[in-house]
C-alpha angles and dihedrals in degrees: 000000000000121000123206118239089242091056093050092048092053091051092054090057093065124119106288094212090052093048091049090050090050093051093048090058088069098212130096119254089232118009111246096020131093109250094244091056092044092049091051089054096046093050088064094062113115114255093237088066096052095093090060092043092058090068095059097080143321094272093051089047089053092050096046098035094103137014092230092060091045094051092041089057090048090054093048091053093048100253112165108174128151122255122184113221110201121196102208140169133209110252095221105037099026090225112154126227139169117236121187122210119201103222092200101046098025092229131135134225137161134239129210118291119264116260096254137090098274097193093058102052135083109233094211092059095067125088116215116204126180139191094208104196093046091053091234128136128190126199114197139181121348134161133262103237096204095060101016091237119150119235134223091204119148122184128169128210121199117198093206092056097032091218143106125240125198108232135195110294125250117264091240127036109234144157134198093024139146125263141174143163117238120176091342093307120117116225127193127183143176121346134138128306134185115332089012091289109163120235133220097190125110136190142179133222123215101210093200093055096030091224131130121221128189119244132188116309118248094243091233133060111242143144118225130244093179143346139190141182115236125169092349095307131110114235116200127188130179089205136216119299127190125284094043097221098130127046109236121248124233135191134193123207124203111196091196092066097022088230138131127215135182116269118245112266096240092051096051096039094051096044094103103151147010119322142216131175119233129161085007089294131115114244124188129198096213122223096193105045106059086286094283117169117242138177131216120243107206094190092062098025089233141111126248123204114241112234115248139059124319120259107298116265092241089071103080126185136292092059136164126219138205137148141233124193102314095340132098114213119203123186115196136186113307085027097270108161130217119194113201113203107209121208123192117219105181107285093351134069139209133197135210116194126217117189125209114190115218121234119266091253089070097048094107095054129101122196121237099174139001126202130179116219128178122227 
């Protein structure tokens, strides 16, 4: 078997202590294969099979002993696959838990619990923000369900380390607020404060320094139903709520000018669901129009329906949405997953849905957020 120079170079970048440990075991990872080829194969095994893999031999046990070692080795060998991190809560107890869905192997596993008192928080109050290609996830804000008090909590999860870190708190405690990542900086805005009072303040986190800084206020007090980053700007909508007596407000923040402006009427009035950004365009999985997918046309300030079937019936509300490459991923109640494959056809788009049913063990969970990270 001939190995490419690139493949050999990647193997040499592995963790030295791990490689030494492997060599001292004195047996090949897979008989008949060079260790770098075998390791590349083993690092593709779904996480839910790791427990069984540990029993094969000492070297396999060492590789699959912990998720942090497994993902560290994947990073060293240049793996960059999508994993869907779902922030879910148990329908009966309200207890929160993170579930991870392997978008390549369609398998589930869990990660450690967040460092907070899970039984005393409202899942919908948190805002989950990710920096996908760094494999980093932030969970901010929230609300204590027993006293209805908003939180300024900030915790960070790193896939490579498989652990949470408590970060410097936000300047203002808030829940149900907007967020977005622009040029590596994390922005949050609006939300609800004590006694459900709506905020107009906004702030930004420099992840490298771990420090929050205030930015220009929104100019209007509002909580956020949804938000997105398009063309380097943060779009914030408070969303439609039944009954539809009042047209929703919307604001757009430009970090280059530190200025907010009102959202165009067609954009805010047609934003009737959860959004993702693909092909530089804003897509929405609508919650009020038979869950049809639609895309915003900035030139006409209107929304176009994406060709294809509506969201599959297995995906029940409430659902959470994110994207990966040219795919939209929707997680519904009971954690059933629909993957929408988006095809661009000039100025129009079409979608083909693929459904992955969740195992019975997840049937009592409801999603609150979904974030794609690469690792």
